[in-house]
C-alpha positions in Angstrom: 0.3 -0.3 0.1 3.3 2.3 1.0 4.3 1.8 -2.4 1.6 2.4 -4.6 0.2 5.6 -2.4 3.5 7.3 -4.0 3.0 6.1 -7.2 -0.7 6.9 -6.9 0.6 11.0 -5.7 2.5 10.6 -8.9 0.0 9.9 -11.5 -2.5 12.6 -10.1 0.3 15.3 -9.7 1.6 15.2 -13.0 -1.9 15.3 -14.4 -3.4 18.6 -12.5 -0.9 20.3 -12.0 -1.2 22.3 -15.6 -4.3 23.5 -13.9 -2.8 25.4 -11.8 0.0 27.3 -13.7 -2.9 28.9 -16.4 -1.7 32.9 -16.1 1.8 31.7 -17.1 1.1 29.4 -20.0 -1.2 31.1 -21.3 1.8 34.6 -20.8 3.9 31.7 -22.7 2.2 29.7 -25.2 -1.3 32.5 -25.6 -4.4 30.3 -26.2 -8.4 30.9 -25.2 -9.9 29.5 -22.4 -11.0 26.9 -24.8 -7.9 25.7 -25.7 -6.7 25.7 -22.5 -9.8 23.3 -21.1 -8.6 21.0 -25.0 -5.2 20.6 -22.4 -6.8 18.7 -19.8 -10.2 17.1 -22.0 -7.1 15.7 -24.6 -5.5 14.1 -21.7 -8.8 13.0 -20.3 -10.4 11.4 -23.6 -7.7 9.4 -24.5 -6.7 7.7 -21.2 -10.6 7.0 -21.0 -10.7 5.8 -24.5 -7.3 2.9 -23.5 -8.6 2.6 -20.7 -10.2 -0.8 -20.8 -7.6 -1.8 -23.5 -5.4 -1.0 -20.3 -6.9 -2.8 -17.4 -7.6 -5.4 -20.1 -3.7 -5.5 -19.4 -3.4 -6.2 -16.0 -6.5 -8.5 -16.1 -4.3 -10.8 -18.4 -1.1 -10.2 -17.5 1.7 -9.2 -14.1 -0.7 -6.5 -12.7 2.9 -4.9 -10.6 4.6 -5.2 -14.4 2.1 -3.3 -16.3 2.1 -0.1 -13.1 6.3 -0.2 -13.1 5.5 0.4 -16.9 3.2 2.5 -16.7 4.9 5.3 -14.1 8.5 5.3 -16.1 6.4 6.5 -19.4 4.4 8.8 -18.1 7.6 9.9 -15.9 9.5 10.3 -19.9 5.7 12.3 -20.7 6.0 14.4 -17.7 10.0 15.1 -18.6 9.1 15.5 -22.2 6.0 18.0 -21.6 9.1 20.6 -20.5 10.4 20.9 -23.3 7.0 21.9 -25.9 7.2 25.4 -27.5 4.6 25.7 -29.1 0.9 24.8 -28.4 0.7 21.9 -30.6 3.2 20.2 -28.8 2.0 21.1 -25.1 -1.5 19.2 -26.8 0.6 16.9 -28.2 2.7 15.6 -24.8 -0.9 16.3 -22.9 -2.5 13.2 -25.7 0.6 11.2 -24.5 0.8 12.0 -20.9 -3.5 9.8 -21.2 -1.6 6.9 -23.3 1.2 5.9 -20.9 -1.3 6.9 -17.8 -4.2 4.5 -18.8 -2.8 1.7 -18.1 -2.1 2.7 -13.8 -5.3 3.1 -11.9 -7.3 -0.2 -13.1 -4.0 -2.2 -12.6 -3.7 -0.8 -8.9 -7.2 -1.4 -8.0 -7.1 -4.1 -9.1 -3.8 -5.5 -7.3 -4.7 -3.8 -3.8 -8.2 -6.3 -4.3 -6.0 -9.5 -4.9 -4.5 -8.8 -2.0 -7.4 -7.3 -0.2 -10.5 -9.5 0.6 -13.3 -9.4 2.8 -13.8 -6.4 5.1 -10.4 -4.5 4.6 -11.1 -3.8 1.3 -12.5 -1.0 0.9 -10.2 0.5 3.5 -7.6 -0.2 1.3 -8.5 0.8 -1.4 -9.3 4.3 0.8 -5.6 4.2 1.6 -4.4 4.1 -1.2 -6.5 7.0 -3.0 -5.1 8.9 0.1 -1.8 8.9 -1.5 -3.7 10.3 -4.8 -5.4 12.9 -2.8 -1.7 14.2 -2.0 -0.5 14.4 -5.4 -3.7 16.5 -6.7 -3.0 18.3 -2.7 0.6 19.1 -3.6 -0.9 20.5 -7.6 -0.4 23.6 -6.1 3.5 23.8 -6.4 2.7 23.7 -10.2 1.5 27.1 -9.8 4.1 28.1 -7.3 6.9 26.7 -9.5 5.8 28.8 -12.3 5.4 32.0 -10.6 8.5 31.7 -9.4 11.0 30.5 -12.3 9.4 28.6 -15.3 6.2 26.8 -16.2 7.9 24.1 -17.6 10.0 23.6 -14.4 8.3 21.4 -12.8 7.7 19.2 -15.3 11.5 18.4 -15.5 11.6 18.1 -11.6 9.1 15.7 -11.3 9.5 13.7 -14.2 13.1 13.0 -13.2 11.3 11.6 -9.6 8.8 9.7 -11.5 12.1 8.0 -13.7 14.3 6.9 -10.9 11.1 5.7 -8.8 10.3 3.3 -11.7 13.6 1.8 -11.1 13.2 0.9 -7.5 9.7 0.0 -8.6 10.9 -2.6 -10.1 12.9 -4.6 -7.5 10.1 -4.9 -4.5 6.6 -4.7 -6.2 5.2 -8.0 -6.8 1.7 -9.6 -7.5 0.4 -11.9 -4.5 0.9 -15.4 -4.9 -2.0 -17.7 -5.9 -3.2 -21.0 -4.4 -3.2 -23.9 -6.5 -7.1 -23.4 -7.5 -6.7 -19.9 -7.5 -3.9 -19.6 -10.3 -6.0 -22.3 -12.4 -9.1 -20.2 -12.2 -7.2 -17.5 -13.3 -5.3 -18.8 -15.9 -4.5 -16.2 -18.7 -6.1 -18.8 -21.2 -9.5 -17.8 -19.1 -9.2 -14.2 -20.0 -11.0 -13.2 -23.7 -11.5 -9.2 -23.8 -14.7 -9.3 -25.9 -15.7 -12.1 -23.4 -15.0 -9.6 -20.8 -17.1 -6.8 -21.8 -20.0 -9.1 -23.0 -20.4 -10.2 -19.0 -19.7 -6.7 -17.8 -22.4 -5.2 -20.3 -25.1 -8.1 -19.8 -25.3 -6.7 -16.2 -28.0 -3.8 -15.9 -25.7 -3.1 -12.5 -22.8 -2.2 -14.2 -24.4 -0.3 -16.6 -25.8 2.4 -13.8 -22.9 2.2 -12.5 -21.2 3.3 -15.3 -23.9 6.3 -15.8 -23.4 6.9 -12.1 -19.3 7.2 -12.8 -19.3 9.2 -16.2 -21.6 11.8 -14.7 -19.5 12.5 -11.5 -16.6 12.3 -13.7 -18.1 15.1 -15.2 -18.5 17.1 -11.7 -15.4 15.7 -10.5 -12.6 16.7 -13.3 -15.2 20.6 -14.0 -14.3 21.3 -10.3 -10.5 19.9 -11.0 -9.9 21.8 -13.5 -11.9 25.2 -12.9 -11.7 26.3 -9.5 -8.0 27.3 -9.3 -9.1 29.8 -11.9 -12.8 30.3 -9.8 -10.7 31.8 -6.9 -8.5 33.8 -8.9 -11.3 35.5 -11.0 -14.3 35.3 -8.8 -11.7 37.0 -5.2 -9.3 38.7 -7.2 -6.6 36.3 -5.8 -2.5 35.4 -7.2 -2.5 33.0 -8.7 -0.6 31.4 -6.3 -3.0 32.1 -3.6 -6.1 30.6 -5.9 -3.5 27.4 -6.7 -3.6 27.2 -2.6 -6.9 27.1 -1.8 -8.0 24.9 -4.9 -6.1 22.4 -4.3 -3.6 22.4 -0.8 -6.8 23.1 1.1 -8.6 20.8 -0.5 -7.1 17.9 -1.0 -6.4 17.1 2.2 -9.9 17.1 3.5 -10.0 14.7 1.0 -7.2 12.0 2.3 -9.4 12.1 5.2 -12.8 11.6 2.8 -11.1 8.7 1.0 -10.0 7.3 4.5 -13.2 7.8 6.3 -15.3 6.6 3.3 -13.7 3.1 3.2 -13.2 2.3 7.0 -17.3 3.5 7.4 -18.0 0.9 4.3 -16.0 -1.8 5.7 -18.1 -1.2 8.9 -21.9 -1.0 7.7 -20.6 -3.8 4.9 -20.2 -7.1 8.2 -24.3 -6.1 9.1 -25.4 -4.7 5.3 -24.5 -6.2 2.0 -24.9 -2.5 0.2 -22.6 0.0 2.8 -20.5 -0.1 0.1 -23.5 1.5 -2.1 -25.2 3.0 1.1 -21.9 5.1 2.3 -20.7 6.9 -1.5 -24.9 7.8 -1.6 -24.8 9.4 1.8 -21.4 11.6 1.1 -23.1 12.9 -2.2 -26.4 14.1 0.2 -23.4 16.0 2.5 -21.3 17.0 -0.8 -24.4 18.6 -3.4 -25.6 21.3 -0.9 -22.1 22.0 0.3 -20.6 23.0 -3.3 -24.2 25.0 -4.0 -23.8 27.6 -1.3 -19.4 27.5 -2.2 -20.5 28.9 -5.3 -23.7 30.8 -3.9 -21.4 33.1 -1.5 -18.8 36.8 -2.5 -17.3 35.7 1.1 -13.3 33.5 0.5 -13.6 31.4 3.7 -17.0 30.2 3.3 -16.3 29.2 -0.4 -13.2 27.1 1.3 -15.0 24.8 4.1 -17.8 24.4 1.4 -15.3 22.9 -1.3 -13.9 21.6 1.8 -16.7 19.4 2.8 -16.9 18.7 -0.7 -13.9 17.1 -1.2 -14.6 15.3 2.1 -17.9 13.1 1.3 -18.3 12.7 -2.3 -14.7 11.1 -2.0 -16.6 7.8 -0.6 -17.2 7.1 -3.5 -13.7 7.1 -4.6 -12.8 4.8 -1.8 -15.4 2.7 -3.0 -15.8 2.6 -6.3 -13.9 -1.1 -7.2 -15.0 -2.4 -4.2 -18.2 -2.0 -5.9 -17.6 -2.7 -8.7 -16.3 -6.4 -7.5 -19.9 -7.2 -6.4 -21.6 -6.5 -9.2 -18.4 -8.4 -12.1 -16.6 -11.4 -12.8 -13.7 -11.6 -10.5 -11.4 -12.1 -13.9 -12.5 -8.9 -14.9 -11.6 -6.3 -12.3 -9.4 -4.1 -13.9 -11.0 -4.4 -17.4 -14.0 -3.4 -16.1 -13.1 0.0 -14.3 -10.9 0.3 -17.1 -15.0 0.5 -19.0 -15.6 2.8 -15.8 -12.8 4.9 -16.7 -13.3 5.2 -20.2 -16.5 6.4 -19.7 -16.0 9.0 -17.1 -13.1 10.4 -18.5 -15.3 11.2 -21.9 -18.2 13.0 -20.4 -15.7 14.4 -17.8 -13.2 15.6 -20.4 -15.8 17.2 -22.8 -17.3 18.8 -19.5 -14.0 20.5 -19.0 -14.2 21.8 -22.7 -17.5 22.7 -22.7 -17.3 24.7 -19.8 -14.1 26.2 -21.7 -16.4 27.0 -23.9 -19.2 28.4 -22.1 -17.0 30.7 -20.4 -15.5 32.6 -23.8 -19.3 32.6 -23.9 -19.5 34.4 -20.7 -21.3 32.2 -18.7 -20.1 32.3 -15.0 -18.3 29.6 -12.9 -20.4 29.9 -10.0 -23.8 28.6 -12.4 -21.6 25.6 -13.5 -20.6 24.5 -10.0 -24.8 24.7 -8.8 -25.8 22.6 -11.5 -22.6 20.2 -10.2 -24.3 20.3 -7.3 -27.8 18.8 -8.7 -25.7 16.8 -11.1 -24.6 15.6 -7.5 -28.3 14.1 -6.1 -29.3 12.8 -9.5 -25.9 10.5 -8.6 -26.6 9.2 -5.6 -30.2 8.1 -6.9 -28.1 5.6 -9.5 -26.5 4.3 -6.7 -29.1 3.3 -5.0 -30.4 1.2 -7.6 -27.5 -0.6 -8.1 -28.3 -4.4 -7.4 -25.3 -6.4 -6.3 -24.4 -10.3 -5.9 -24.6 -11.6 -2.5 -22.3 -14.0 -3.9 -19.6 -12.4 -4.2 -19.3 -10.2 -1.0 -16.3 -11.6 0.1 -14.1 -12.3 -3.0 
């Protein structure tokens, strides 16, 4: 868990820090808000499209090797991003980032599910997600480094760190040993990509989960992509301060959220098999009004508090997505299933970010968009409660 938490931190730091250096990047490479939004959107689209195939690689081959290769490749791409001199080159590196990062999350969460069975699965997933939140909380370093030096310096530094860590990981990260029955059941010859897709989409609950994760992706990525800009414009803060409020204050709370959400779900699931569904639904019912209030006030501290409460409770869903998937899917295709969820989430999430950039160019304010996001979260909570689980899969 410690090893993967560091990888998760680098995974999200490398992808989100660009959102905190908008002013510096636009100053060096002039572009509209829509084109700046496209930098995140193209990453999400490529990342999402490849996620099912990347997930299948983790089901078909050694999960730990897939993780290590993904880390090495996206770190190289992060380093290359620092050398982009035109908008087109920057856009190309963001697309390559999507290719190289696609393999990590499905493989990592499936590896965690392999190690943690029964009533520790949600908490274990939450601990890993806390590493991701640490990476997101450090995203403000991008804006800080860009403001003090050059926007490209952050990409050079963290790219090199990731390359070094991938070599260290190659010596210590391993898949769990399987007993004879399990090894026979999960033999690579029995894993087929199209068979896995057919089995997943043949389940109504998986389709509902897919819609849920897609809508939540719109909310999550829109807030991640535009919250620094919202603070900067709505409260007239500096790039560094806005980046700190949008990442440094938000993501430490998210760390507590994924751990708390995992702990509560594990505890409730001992008495109620639907506990891993109920806890995220409750969290969203708290997060929705928090975002609505935060985007409807002119007091910066109320806004900060509202988005912190959102970060605490919305992340209950992150801690429980793979555990919920384990309740409704064939265990041979857990990484593939999560890859499909990533595909839909990233496609619609990227479209949401780009559309919000277009709407900004049409002078529609971010406050209205965030209030709409609050309504979508209530819908997501309802979708979770519609999911039916396989009771035979609760402890597997």
